[in-house]
Structure formats: structure tokens, C-alpha cells
N, CA, C and O of each residue as an XYZ file, in Angstrom:
844
protein
N      15.181      8.603    -10.930
C      13.982      7.190    -10.367
C      13.241      7.389     -9.468
O      13.722      7.063     -8.383
N      12.134      7.840     -9.429
C      11.089      7.634     -9.097
C      11.485      9.113     -8.074
O      12.003      9.118     -6.957
N      11.117     10.071     -8.755
C      10.767     11.440     -8.123
C       9.988     12.193     -7.448
O       9.061     12.440     -8.219
N       9.891     12.459     -6.945
C       8.350     13.524     -6.544
C       8.681     14.798     -6.040
O       9.264     15.286     -5.071
N       8.021     15.197     -7.184
C       8.165     17.055     -6.882
C       7.620     17.749     -5.676
O       6.820     17.249     -4.885
N       8.172     19.047     -5.608
C       7.190     19.121     -4.064
C       5.705     19.932     -5.055
O       5.490     20.622     -6.052
N       5.001     19.244     -3.923
C       3.520     19.729     -4.160
C       3.199     21.419     -4.114
O       3.633     22.228     -3.295
N       2.296     21.662     -5.272
C       2.463     22.894     -6.033
C       0.358     23.715     -4.769
O      -0.680     23.123     -4.472
N       0.691     24.723     -4.596
C       0.061     25.343     -3.670
C      -1.362     24.878     -4.602
O      -1.796     24.794     -3.453
N      -2.087     24.637     -5.193
C      -2.895     24.585     -6.158
C      -3.469     22.663     -4.908
O      -4.332     22.458     -4.054
N      -2.089     21.552     -5.726
C      -2.485     20.698     -5.045
C      -2.811     20.380     -3.215
O      -3.613     19.619     -2.672
N      -1.716     21.411     -2.607
C      -1.963     21.237     -1.255
C      -3.000     21.469     -0.766
O      -3.450     20.938      0.249
N      -3.824     22.805     -1.841
C      -5.045     23.202     -1.366
C      -6.112     22.129     -1.823
O      -7.039     22.163     -1.014
N      -6.314     21.275     -2.723
C      -7.076     20.936     -3.368
C      -7.274     19.206     -1.959
O      -8.132     18.603     -1.314
N      -5.837     19.200     -2.235
C      -6.298     17.787     -0.649
C      -6.536     18.635      0.688
O      -6.629     17.949      1.706
N      -6.664     20.183      0.862
C      -7.173     19.937      2.092
C      -8.482     20.343      2.262
O      -8.899     20.731      3.353
N      -9.291     20.273      1.075
C     -10.715     20.470      0.360
C     -11.068     19.288      0.529
O     -12.195     18.996      0.927
N      -9.891     18.177      0.171
C     -10.765     16.703      0.526
C     -10.353     16.149      1.733
O     -10.329     14.947      1.997
N      -9.996     17.173      2.535
C      -9.475     16.106      3.478
C     -10.940     16.719      4.553
O     -11.459     16.000      5.407
N     -11.339     17.984      4.289
C     -12.702     18.273      4.708
C     -13.666     17.772      4.887
O     -14.388     17.533      5.855
N     -13.660     17.501      3.219
C     -14.707     16.092      2.846
C     -14.874     15.206      3.669
O     -15.816     15.124      4.457
N     -13.954     14.455      3.552
C     -13.977     13.228      4.171
C     -14.117     13.207      5.876
O     -14.173     12.183      6.557
N     -14.152     14.367      6.292
C     -14.451     14.826      7.607
C     -16.024     14.744      7.969
O     -16.482     14.262      9.005
N     -16.803     15.349      6.841
C     -17.826     15.553      6.863
C     -18.251     14.283      6.307
O     -19.468     14.259      6.490
N     -17.835     13.034      5.628
C     -18.286     11.953      5.412
C     -18.717     11.344      6.757
O     -19.776     11.098      7.334
N     -16.772     11.159      7.093
C     -16.592     10.212      8.920
C     -18.069     10.206      9.810
O     -18.825      9.352     10.273
N     -17.986     11.861      9.745
C     -18.783     11.790     11.276
C     -20.412     12.008     10.393
O     -21.261     12.373     11.207
N     -20.699     11.934      9.669
C     -22.046     11.424      8.330
C     -21.835      9.820      8.954
O     -21.847      9.995     10.173
N     -21.706      8.809      8.774
C     -21.530      7.776      9.146
C     -21.075      6.958     10.264
O     -21.290      5.751     10.374
N     -20.463      7.654     11.048
C     -20.585      7.801     12.628
C     -22.089      7.901     13.220
O     -22.614      7.126     14.020
N     -22.629      9.021     12.638
C     -23.909      9.263     13.171
C     -24.990      8.269     12.623
O     -26.162      8.343     12.991
N     -24.586      7.429     11.815
C     -25.609      6.413     11.690
C     -25.867      6.861      9.995
O     -26.658      6.059      9.499
N     -25.451      7.829      9.076
C     -25.594      7.701      8.122
C     -25.686      6.154      6.749
O     -24.569      5.640      6.688
N     -26.231      5.777      6.234
C     -26.133      4.461      5.610
C     -25.590      5.428      4.188
O     -24.583      5.140      3.540
N     -26.243      6.278      3.974
C     -25.375      6.692      2.224
C     -24.238      7.470      2.404
O     -23.815      8.147      1.468
N     -23.621      7.458      3.619
C     -22.062      8.009      3.988
C     -21.336      6.989      3.797
O     -20.133      6.920      3.544
N     -22.395      5.898      3.973
C     -20.780      4.571      4.986
C     -21.404      4.534      3.316
O     -20.762      5.281      2.578
N     -22.318      3.933      2.770
C     -21.902      3.341      1.502
C     -21.033      4.290      0.466
O     -20.188      3.783     -0.272
N     -21.235      5.340      0.470
C     -20.265      6.078     -0.167
C     -18.473      6.332      0.430
O     -17.566      6.849     -0.223
N     -18.409      5.851      1.658
C     -16.797      5.307      1.614
C     -16.956      3.611      1.462
O     -15.991      3.049      1.979
N     -17.687      2.918      1.028
C     -17.086      1.708      0.488
C     -16.962      1.650     -0.244
O     -15.964      1.014     -0.582
N     -17.956      2.331     -1.443
C     -17.249      2.135     -3.221
C     -16.652      3.345     -3.280
O     -16.690      3.896     -4.380
N     -16.092      3.928     -2.362
C     -14.665      4.526     -2.602
C     -13.346      3.855     -2.340
O     -12.314      3.758     -3.005
N     -13.748      3.384     -1.038
C     -12.561      2.105     -0.964
C     -12.402      0.525     -1.492
O     -11.517     -0.158     -2.009
N     -13.718      0.362     -1.076
C     -13.321     -1.331     -0.995
C     -13.011     -2.202     -2.005
O     -12.754     -3.402     -1.906
N     -13.070     -1.223     -3.403
C     -11.919     -2.042     -3.968
C     -10.379     -1.555     -4.064
O      -9.790     -2.123     -4.983
N      -9.538     -0.582     -3.287
C      -8.293     -0.674     -2.981
C      -8.395     -1.441     -1.801
O      -7.504     -2.290     -1.775
N      -9.099     -1.472     -0.860
C      -9.098     -2.139     -0.106
C      -8.565     -3.732      0.067
O      -7.720     -4.214      0.822
N      -9.408     -4.322     -0.940
C      -9.384     -5.832     -1.513
C      -8.292     -5.520     -2.122
O      -7.490     -5.874     -1.257
N      -7.733     -5.165     -2.875
C      -6.806     -5.200     -3.955
C      -5.111     -5.176     -2.982
O      -4.120     -5.826     -3.316
N      -5.207     -4.262     -1.791
C      -3.975     -4.069     -0.626
C      -4.172     -5.233     -0.190
O      -3.097     -5.833     -0.213
N      -5.139     -5.982      0.267
C      -5.713     -6.741      1.029
C      -5.242     -8.650      0.370
O      -4.990     -9.499      1.224
N      -5.201     -9.027     -1.153
C      -4.743    -10.245     -2.072
C      -3.229     -9.675     -2.143
O      -2.528    -10.238     -2.984
N      -2.489     -8.428     -1.232
C      -1.137     -8.146     -1.759
C      -0.356     -9.137     -0.405
O       0.812     -9.520     -0.339
N      -1.614     -9.374      0.681
C      -0.730    -10.221      1.735
C      -1.217    -11.709      1.673
O      -0.498    -12.708      1.656
N      -2.140    -11.670      1.651
C      -3.019    -13.340      0.878
C      -3.525    -13.627      0.018
O      -4.687    -13.366     -0.295
N      -2.611    -14.331     -0.639
C      -3.043    -14.718     -1.856
C      -4.245    -15.505     -2.023
O      -4.764    -15.996     -3.025
N      -4.516    -15.507     -0.978
C      -6.602    -16.530     -0.412
C      -7.773    -15.175     -0.743
O      -8.197    -14.468      0.172
N      -8.046    -15.048     -1.729
C      -8.909    -13.887     -2.342
C     -10.390    -13.893     -1.204
O     -10.897    -12.879     -0.722
N     -10.905    -15.488     -0.953
C     -11.735    -15.461     -0.415
C     -11.270    -15.415      1.104
O     -12.217    -15.267      1.877
N     -10.556    -15.470      1.445
C      -9.640    -15.101      2.798
C      -9.378    -13.680      2.881
O      -8.733    -13.532      3.918
N      -9.493    -12.915      2.497
C      -9.336    -11.546      2.312
C     -10.781    -10.799      2.289
O     -11.010     -9.710      2.816
N     -11.862    -11.732      1.457
C     -12.728    -11.293      1.382
C     -13.499    -11.070      3.042
O     -13.891    -10.075      3.652
N     -13.470    -12.303      3.303
C     -14.559    -13.442      4.404
C     -13.936    -11.351      5.732
O     -14.638    -10.548      6.348
N     -12.338    -11.446      5.489
C     -11.749    -10.662      6.200
C     -12.610     -8.837      6.554
O     -12.946     -8.203      7.554
N     -12.637     -8.648      5.171
C     -12.823     -7.548      4.360
C     -14.573     -7.031      5.196
O     -14.901     -5.953      5.694
N     -15.268     -8.179      5.058
C     -16.866     -8.030      5.386
C     -16.686     -8.308      6.418
O     -17.509     -7.670      7.075
N     -15.837     -9.153      7.339
C     -16.067     -8.525      8.713
C     -15.765     -7.488      9.540
O     -16.110     -7.372     10.715
N     -14.749     -6.323      8.532
C     -14.733     -5.279      9.224
C     -15.114     -4.325      8.961
O     -14.851     -3.241      9.481
N     -15.942     -4.607      7.933
C     -17.222     -3.445      7.351
C     -18.836     -3.369      8.441
O     -19.714     -2.547      8.702
N     -18.480     -4.761      8.787
C     -19.885     -4.299      9.740
C     -19.771     -4.094     11.443
O     -20.560     -3.757     12.326
N     -18.054     -4.570     11.373
C     -17.638     -3.805     13.018
C     -17.200     -2.642     12.713
O     -16.788     -2.103     13.740
N     -17.020     -1.630     11.325
C     -17.145     -0.308     11.968
C     -18.566      0.348     11.904
O     -18.997      1.359     12.458
N     -19.166     -0.565     11.038
C     -21.264      0.345     10.826
C     -21.403     -0.428     12.571
O     -21.865      0.529     13.193
N     -21.267     -1.460     13.490
C     -21.610     -1.848     14.893
C     -20.927     -0.928     15.588
O     -21.465     -0.727     16.677
N     -19.747     -0.145     15.367
C     -18.860      0.273     16.257
C     -18.832      2.051     15.637
O     -17.744      2.614     15.746
N     -19.804      2.724     15.125
C     -19.452      3.707     14.562
C     -19.151      4.977     15.283
O     -18.409      5.908     14.969
N     -20.170      4.723     16.683
C     -20.386      5.598     17.297
C     -19.046      5.666     18.347
O     -18.850      6.820     18.728
N     -18.261      4.856     18.793
C     -17.011      5.185     19.738
C     -16.018      4.962     18.595
O     -14.878      4.644     18.932
N     -16.304      5.091     17.219
C     -14.849      5.285     16.783
C     -14.482      6.256     16.534
O     -15.362      7.051     16.204
N     -12.864      6.841     16.534
C     -11.947      7.732     16.654
C     -12.489      8.990     14.799
O     -12.867      8.631     13.684
N     -12.236     10.366     15.380
C     -12.115     10.647     13.977
C     -11.051     10.353     13.234
O     -10.276      9.515     13.695
N     -10.826     10.818     12.231
C      -9.900     10.780     11.413
C      -9.187     11.511     10.546
O      -9.743     12.608     10.603
N      -8.174     11.609      9.663
C      -7.675     12.660      8.910
C      -7.396     12.635      7.606
O      -7.243     13.494      6.738
N      -7.345     10.792      7.678
C      -7.442     10.741      6.470
C      -8.732      9.232      5.874
O      -7.974      8.275      5.716
N      -9.948      8.835      5.595
C     -10.091      7.038      5.594
C      -9.269      6.310      5.224
O      -8.979      5.328      5.908
N      -8.660      6.563      4.061
C      -8.101      5.925      2.957
C      -6.540      5.375      3.732
O      -5.710      4.685      3.142
N      -6.394      5.901      5.262
C      -5.566      5.597      5.914
C      -5.693      4.608      6.489
O      -5.237      3.473      6.354
N      -6.664      5.306      7.486
C      -7.277      4.113      8.627
C      -7.649      2.875      8.300
O      -7.233      1.809      8.754
N      -9.077      3.237      6.859
C      -9.483      1.907      6.200
C      -7.899      0.662      6.418
O      -7.764     -0.321      7.146
N      -7.061      1.240      5.531
C      -5.828      0.215      4.875
C      -5.009     -0.260      6.768
O      -4.859     -1.412      7.174
N      -4.702      0.803      7.410
C      -4.616      0.233      8.510
C      -5.244     -0.909      9.090
O      -4.931     -2.098      9.152
N      -6.215     -0.234      9.500
C      -7.179     -1.542     10.440
C      -7.925     -2.415      9.391
O      -9.048     -2.783      9.736
N      -7.580     -2.720      8.436
C      -7.720     -4.745      7.644
C      -6.280     -4.901      7.393
O      -6.103     -5.832      6.607
N      -5.454     -4.478      7.673
C      -4.021     -5.172      7.672
C      -3.665     -5.774      8.933
O      -3.048     -6.832      9.059
N      -4.238     -4.780     10.172
C      -4.503     -5.502     11.473
C      -5.752     -6.208     11.619
O      -6.381     -6.093     12.670
N      -6.317     -7.165     10.361
C      -7.092     -7.647     10.920
C      -7.057     -8.680     10.008
O      -7.906     -9.572      9.979
N      -6.272     -8.615      9.386
C      -6.222     -9.925      8.268
C      -4.796    -10.751      9.382
O      -4.902    -11.862      9.901
N      -3.464     -9.744      9.508
C      -2.821    -10.742     10.655
C      -3.589    -11.350     11.744
O      -3.478    -12.515     12.127
N      -4.485    -10.334     12.270
C      -5.126    -11.563     13.521
C      -5.860    -12.778     12.895
O      -5.927    -13.870     13.460
N      -6.310    -12.552     11.897
C      -7.609    -13.413     11.996
C      -6.406    -14.254     11.181
O      -6.870    -15.356     10.891
N      -5.428    -14.159     10.847
C      -4.648    -15.115     10.057
C      -3.510    -15.897     11.456
O      -2.781    -16.889     11.484
N      -3.872    -14.833     12.454
C      -2.665    -15.622     13.417
C      -3.805    -17.171     13.957
O      -3.595    -18.354     14.222
N      -5.161    -16.150     13.888
C      -6.048    -16.874     14.609
C      -6.663    -18.606     14.060
O      -6.996    -19.495     14.844
N      -6.671    -18.688     12.806
C      -6.566    -19.547     11.854
C      -5.648    -20.566     11.691
O      -5.729    -21.708     11.237
N      -4.554    -19.749     12.269
C      -3.345    -21.107     11.731
C      -3.227    -22.623     12.171
O      -2.490    -23.555     11.848
N      -3.696    -22.548     12.563
C      -3.961    -24.597     13.719
C      -5.142    -24.876     12.791
O      -5.607    -26.003     12.957
N      -5.615    -24.297     12.057
C      -6.571    -25.460     11.617
C      -7.251    -24.830     10.170
O      -8.353    -25.211      9.775
N      -6.370    -23.736      9.388
C      -6.695    -23.554      7.978
C      -5.351    -23.791      7.656
O      -4.419    -23.239      8.241
N      -5.174    -24.928      6.365
C      -4.302    -25.014      5.519
C      -4.316    -23.558      4.389
O      -5.152    -23.431      3.494
N      -3.149    -22.503      4.695
C      -3.342    -22.044      3.413
C      -2.593    -20.681      4.527
O      -2.721    -20.258      5.676
N      -1.510    -20.313      2.863
C      -0.645    -18.976      3.130
C      -0.725    -17.813      4.419
O      -1.164    -16.719      4.062
N      -0.455    -17.904      5.456
C      -0.437    -17.631      6.628
C       0.248    -15.643      6.612
O       1.298    -15.009      6.505
N      -0.587    -15.527      6.719
C       0.708    -13.837      6.977
C       0.399    -13.576      8.274
O      -0.545    -13.415      9.048
N       2.506    -13.615      8.127
C       3.070    -13.610      9.261
C       4.480    -11.895      9.126
O       4.620    -11.013      8.279
N       5.064    -12.154     10.202
C       6.077    -11.043      9.525
C       7.134    -11.739      8.600
O       8.261    -11.256      8.488
N       6.787    -12.784      7.994
C       7.198    -13.607      6.534
C       6.530    -13.119      5.447
O       6.977    -13.196      4.302
N       5.128    -12.451      5.838
C       4.143    -12.057      4.538
C       4.348    -11.536      2.985
O       4.563    -10.329      2.872
N       4.306    -12.269      1.859
C       4.925    -11.964      1.161
C       4.116    -10.602     -0.104
O       3.259    -10.716     -0.981
N       4.750     -9.673      0.294
C       3.988     -8.942      0.134
C       4.901     -8.464     -1.652
O       6.040     -8.262     -2.074
N       2.937     -8.502     -2.351
C       3.625     -7.782     -4.206
C       3.241     -6.846     -4.266
O       2.140     -6.448     -3.884
N       4.373     -6.092     -4.939
C       4.092     -5.354     -5.788
C       4.556     -4.457     -6.820
O       5.785     -4.499     -6.764
N       4.226     -3.740     -7.649
C       4.261     -2.873     -8.539
C       3.438     -1.472     -8.955
O       2.304     -1.100     -9.258
N       5.003     -0.872     -8.730
C       4.509      1.061     -8.671
C       4.546      0.895     -9.905
O       4.668     -0.087    -10.636
N       4.356      2.613    -10.144
C       3.921      3.478    -10.750
C       5.260      3.561    -12.236
O       5.120      3.776    -13.440
N       6.181      3.344    -11.585
C       7.497      3.503    -13.041
C       7.428      2.154    -13.676
O       8.013      2.031    -14.752
N       6.670      0.904    -13.070
C       7.053     -0.425    -13.332
C       5.590     -0.034    -14.360
O       5.893     -0.044    -15.553
N       4.575      0.193    -14.179
C       2.725      0.810    -15.111
C       4.059      1.177    -16.208
O       4.695      0.589    -17.084
N       4.036      2.339    -15.648
C       4.823      3.155    -16.674
C       5.862      2.842    -17.662
O       6.087      3.586    -18.616
N       6.272      2.137    -17.523
C       7.324      1.570    -18.488
C       6.850      0.495    -19.576
O       7.198      0.086    -20.684
N       5.704      0.242    -18.471
C       4.657     -1.348    -19.442
C       4.086     -0.416    -20.680
O       4.098     -0.628    -21.893
N       3.599      0.654    -19.940
C       2.674      1.495    -21.073
C       3.677      1.672    -21.970
O       3.722      0.951    -22.967
N       4.759      2.796    -21.714
C       5.570      3.072    -22.770
C       6.613      2.106    -23.665
O       7.561      2.549    -24.314
N       6.307      0.961    -23.580
C       6.591     -0.352    -24.392
C       8.300     -0.148    -24.126
O       8.928     -0.129    -25.184
N       8.902     -0.037    -23.231
C      10.172      0.140    -22.581
C      11.077     -1.394    -22.315
O      10.671     -2.220    -21.498
N      12.052     -1.557    -22.950
C      12.228     -3.309    -23.497
C      12.403     -4.399    -22.562
O      13.320     -4.563    -21.757
N      11.572     -4.990    -22.746
C      11.321     -6.253    -21.952
C      12.943     -6.682    -20.963
O      12.910     -7.048    -19.788
N      13.825     -6.572    -21.521
C      14.770     -7.334    -20.335
C      15.249     -6.251    -19.033
O      15.748     -6.722    -18.011
N      14.969     -4.304    -19.254
C      14.855     -3.516    -18.250
C      13.680     -4.368    -17.407
O      13.976     -5.008    -16.397
N      12.384     -4.309    -17.906
C      11.533     -4.359    -16.935
C      11.672     -5.327    -16.008
O      11.423     -5.236    -14.806
N      12.342     -6.862    -16.992
C      12.685     -8.247    -15.802
C      13.537     -7.624    -15.001
O      13.376     -8.195    -13.922
N      14.452     -6.696    -14.843
C      15.408     -5.952    -14.450
C      14.974     -5.581    -13.239
O      15.333     -6.125    -12.194
N      14.200     -4.659    -13.321
C      13.300     -3.776    -12.429
C      12.332     -4.663    -11.124
O      12.082     -4.375     -9.954
N      11.948     -5.916    -12.055
C      10.925     -7.137    -11.093
C      12.240     -7.439    -10.242
O      12.328     -6.974     -9.106
N      13.318     -8.259    -10.814
C      14.572     -8.766    -10.389
C      14.734     -8.101     -9.255
O      14.446     -8.760     -8.257
N      14.945     -7.475     -9.150
C      15.417     -6.059     -8.163
C      14.493     -5.630     -7.059
O      14.970     -5.427     -5.943
N      13.097     -5.461     -7.300
C      12.212     -5.326     -6.136
C      12.112     -6.291     -5.323
O      12.077     -6.130     -4.103
N      12.024     -7.966     -6.192
C      12.353     -9.123     -5.434
C      13.066     -8.848     -4.386
O      12.882     -8.984     -3.176
N      14.204     -8.298     -5.254
C      15.467     -8.529     -3.635
C      15.170     -7.509     -2.338
O      15.769     -7.371     -1.271
N      14.140     -6.940     -2.823
C      13.838     -5.584     -1.415
C      12.879     -6.700     -0.208
O      11.985     -7.500     -0.483
N      13.422     -6.395      1.012
C      12.149     -6.880      2.500
C      11.232     -6.173      2.232
O      11.245     -4.972      1.962
N      10.063     -7.151      2.314
C       8.621     -7.179      2.557
C       8.413     -6.382      3.446
O       7.428     -6.863      4.006
N       8.599     -5.743      3.811
C       8.613     -4.240      4.117
C       9.304     -3.057      3.407
O       8.728     -1.982      3.575
N      10.250     -3.035      2.765
C      10.032     -2.226      2.357
C       9.689     -2.093      0.536
O       9.915     -1.158     -0.232
N       9.090     -3.390      0.301
C       8.030     -3.616     -0.734
C       6.711     -2.629     -0.357
O       6.281     -1.632     -0.938
N       6.327     -3.209      0.656
C       5.604     -2.285      1.430
C       5.053     -1.033      1.135
O       4.200     -0.502      0.424
N       6.122     -0.720      2.205
C       6.662      0.939      2.276
C       6.332      1.873      0.624
O       5.672      2.898      0.453
N       7.076      1.038     -0.368
C       7.462      1.809     -1.856
C       6.262      2.036     -2.277
O       5.990      3.132     -2.766
N       5.006      0.703     -2.128
C       3.652      0.950     -2.552
C       3.091      1.503     -2.101
O       2.273      2.151     -2.753
N       3.148      1.629     -0.653
C       2.501      2.766     -0.227
C       2.580      4.625     -0.745
O       1.828      5.472     -1.227
N       3.860      4.516     -0.314
C       4.789      5.717     -0.586
C       4.326      6.114     -2.549
O       3.936      7.207     -2.961
N       4.517      5.000     -3.294
C       4.711      5.907     -4.234
C       3.296      5.367     -5.397
O       3.051      6.241     -6.228
N       2.639      4.427     -5.488
C       1.392      3.435     -5.311
C       0.457      4.551     -5.068
O       0.324      5.583     -5.726
N      -0.278      4.093     -3.816
C      -0.777      5.218     -2.794
C      -0.551      6.554     -2.920
O      -1.479      7.337     -2.718
N       0.711      7.005     -3.273
C       0.960      8.504     -2.692
C       1.118      9.204     -1.004
O       1.004     10.365     -0.610
N       1.359      8.196     -0.433
C       0.651      8.159      0.627
C       2.005      9.425      1.733
O       3.173      9.038      1.707
N       1.857     10.096      2.149
C       3.000     10.840      3.529
C       3.602      9.651      4.263
O       2.927      8.655      4.526
N       4.941      9.780      4.603
C       5.900      8.629      5.238
C       5.001      8.869      6.810
O       5.174      7.870      7.508
N       4.230      9.779      7.416
C       3.114      9.713      8.969
C       2.549      8.667      8.714
O       2.862      7.683      9.385
N       1.441      8.528      7.565
C       0.482      7.627      6.790
C       1.165      6.147      7.049
O       0.853      5.189      7.757
N       2.305      6.436      6.086
C       3.063      4.673      5.970
C       3.401      3.849      7.413
O       3.331      2.663      7.735
N       3.856      5.256      8.208
C       4.181      5.038      9.579
C       3.300      4.030     10.722
O       3.555      3.088     11.473
N       1.500      5.298     10.139
C       0.628      4.382     10.817
C       0.517      3.281     10.529
O      -0.088      2.441     11.194
N       0.967      3.135      9.701
C      -0.542      1.844      8.654
C       0.895      0.642      9.181
O       0.485     -0.507      9.346
N       1.870      0.768      9.341
C       2.876     -0.240      9.099
C       3.277     -0.133     10.926
O       4.023     -0.836     11.608
N       2.620      0.778     11.205
C       2.986      0.907     13.323
C       4.606      0.495     12.937
O       5.163     -0.602     12.948
N       5.084      1.776     12.613
C       6.118      1.952     13.442
C       6.535      3.501     13.365
O       5.815      4.252     12.707
N       7.472      3.916     13.901
C       7.806      5.215     13.659
C       7.939      6.345     12.454
O       8.725      6.045     11.555
N       7.516      7.125     12.388
C       8.040      8.610     10.810
C       9.884      8.480     10.439
O      10.374      9.010      9.442
N      10.210      8.159     10.847
C      12.189      8.056     10.979
C      12.146      6.270     10.465
O      12.925      5.884      9.593
N      11.424      5.574     10.946
C      11.714      4.248     10.513
C      11.118      4.006      8.595
O      11.545      3.214      7.755
N       9.857      5.207      8.473
C       9.083      4.671      7.297
C       9.911      5.477      6.781
O       9.814      5.177      5.591
N      10.838      6.486      6.859
C      11.670      7.577      6.095
C      12.356      6.631      5.453
O      12.240      6.466      4.239
N      13.450      5.630      6.509
C      14.517      5.102      6.322
C      14.402      4.042      5.338
O      15.203      4.101      4.405
N      13.347      2.826      5.359
C      12.267      1.529      4.483
C      12.561      2.558      3.093
O      13.559      2.186      2.477
N      11.960      3.624      2.570
C      11.752      3.867      1.254
C      13.116      4.635      0.825
O      13.381      4.838     -0.360
N      13.719      4.927      1.587
C      14.824      5.655      1.179
C      16.119      4.200      1.019
O      16.725      3.969     -0.028
N      16.256      3.546      2.080
C      17.293      3.048      1.578
C      16.347      1.541      0.298
O      17.044      0.548      0.090
N      15.310      1.563     -0.187
C      15.142      0.840     -0.827
C      15.045      1.339     -2.464
O      15.139      0.825     -3.578
N      14.802      2.636     -1.882
C      15.573      3.376     -3.531
C      16.423      3.375     -3.559
O      16.764      3.248     -4.735
N      17.919      3.506     -2.393
C      19.398      3.427     -2.555
C      19.717      2.295     -3.178
O      20.614      2.283     -4.021
N      18.874      0.959     -2.772
C      19.474     -0.196     -3.264
C      18.728     -0.952     -4.600
O      18.948     -2.097     -4.996
N      17.730      0.094     -5.198
C      16.716      0.449     -6.832
C      18.129      0.606     -7.508
O      18.842     -0.292     -7.956
N      18.360      1.944     -7.476
C      19.381      2.795     -8.036
C      20.508      2.292     -7.944
O      20.947      2.492     -9.077
N      21.314      1.763     -7.373
C      22.737      0.827     -7.103
C      22.539     -0.100     -7.783
O      23.297     -0.532     -8.650
N      21.416     -0.553     -7.450
C      20.996     -2.072     -8.442
C      21.042     -2.099    -10.217
O      21.814     -2.585    -11.043
N      19.590     -1.181    -10.290
C      19.875     -0.821    -11.650
C      20.934     -0.604    -12.284
O      21.192     -1.202    -13.329
N      21.743      0.321    -11.732
C      22.772      0.911    -12.358
C      24.301     -0.566    -12.686
O      24.901     -0.743    -13.746
N      24.489     -1.322    -11.395
C      24.890     -2.143    -11.731
C      24.958     -2.982    -12.594
O      26.001     -3.181    -13.217
N      23.324     -3.957    -12.901
C      23.014     -4.448    -13.910
C      23.052     -4.008    -15.441
O      23.249     -4.717    -16.428
N      22.717     -2.137    -15.330
C      22.857     -1.885    -16.444
C      24.660     -1.701    -17.180
O      24.966     -1.930    -18.350
N      25.417     -1.322    -16.277
C      26.716     -1.950    -16.476
C      27.262     -3.173    -17.133
O      28.007     -3.265    -18.108
N      26.607     -4.286    -16.217
C      26.923     -5.200    -16.592
C      26.416     -5.941    -18.063
O      27.041     -6.733    -18.768
N      24.953     -5.335    -18.258
C      24.637     -5.791    -19.829
C      25.424     -5.006    -20.526
O      25.704     -5.633    -21.548
N      26.094     -3.662    -20.541
C      26.606     -3.256    -21.948
C      28.088     -4.104    -22.182
O      28.495     -4.607    -23.229
N      28.793     -4.078    -20.731
C      30.300     -5.004    -20.917
C      29.777     -6.325    -22.052
O      30.021     -6.411    -23.255
N      29.066     -7.177    -21.257
C      28.699     -8.369    -21.974
C      27.748     -8.553    -23.192
O      27.183     -9.588    -23.547
N      27.702     -7.373    -23.723
C      27.656     -6.676    -25.103
C      29.214     -6.654    -25.905
O      29.589     -7.423    -26.790
N      29.721     -5.888    -25.488
C      30.711     -5.077    -25.933
C      31.356     -5.810    -26.319
O      31.201     -6.811    -25.619
N      32.366     -6.063    -27.385
C      33.236     -7.007    -27.769
C      35.279     -6.656    -27.532
O      35.946     -5.635    -27.707
N      35.405     -7.130    -27.379
C      36.774     -7.782    -26.826
C      37.586     -7.816    -27.793
O      38.718     -8.275    -27.633
């Protein structure tokens, strides 16, 4: 379940080329190239919005935070650090802003606040695969039920690992934890899913077996 094969040399070469292009794009943006900044937004705005609404169901609040972040990036562009992957940097920045703004507004805004108890909604590649291949409804429901039993951080780590295909180092950076903790989050989540998938499948078979 959810296996990731070792990346081929071609894939590694392509990723290296992508990182090189992103570094050039980021440098151009930092130097005030509006077209480069527009390219960054075109590439990552939908992803950032999709990520944000998993934290906070108030879509307009997420949009406001995202637009403020965009302005901050442009106004502070010359002072920004160089980045290895733009996507990782932006996801981390948006996550931090959502947490900070929700905390700041919690005294006078009636909304579902983003705290350590945030409800991170996750749907990863295997669920999409099951849907597209018309896997039995009951199996899909079992998967969703088991996903809900994961901790919120585990669900977020799983989302970043398999939906966004991020390395553990990048997951650690976004979640503000160390590399070992990021590995453990994913490992324990997959261990739980495998175990419970097996147990629920056995229970289902036994319930259908006549005695």
C-alpha cells in the first residue's frame, strides 16, 4: 500500500533541472521582475489555495491571508532568502501566516480557528485511484474511516508526502519539526493504516462467512 519506488536517474536529472529553473525564476523575482513573479503565482496560487482551505474552511479568510502573503513577498522581495524549492517555501509561509492571523483574530472573529487542533482534511493519491478505478464503495469508506483516525499532523504529513510528493526534509521544514519526526509521522501513519485496513477487511470477511 502506498509504495514509492526509488527515483530513476532520469527523474533525478529532471528534478535537478527544475530546481535550477526555479532558482533562476526566484532570483528574477527578487530583482523586481514582475513577469517572473507572475509566473510564480500562476504556478503555485491554486496549490496554495487548495492547501489553505484544508486548514481553514473559511475560504475568504484563506484568500485574504494568501493575498496579504503575496503583497508581503513582493514588498520584501529583496530581503528574501534564496530557496531550493519555491513550492516548499510558499507552503511553509502560508501555513505560518494562517496560524498567526487566526490567533490574532480569535478574540473578535467568529470562525473555525486554526490552532494545534486544526482539522486538516486529506485525500491522497490512493483514494483518487480507488475512485477512478471504481473500487467498491465499502472499501473506500473503510479507507476514509481509517484516515479520520490518524492525528491531524499525521494526515498533513501524509498529504505532503504522497499528494505533493515531497521529501521528508521538506515536510519537516513546512511542519517546523526535525527530519526524524517527519519520517516517524509518515511511518506511524502508514503502519496504522496497514494494520487497520487488514483488521477491518478480516472482520468484513468473517461477518459474511456462514457458520
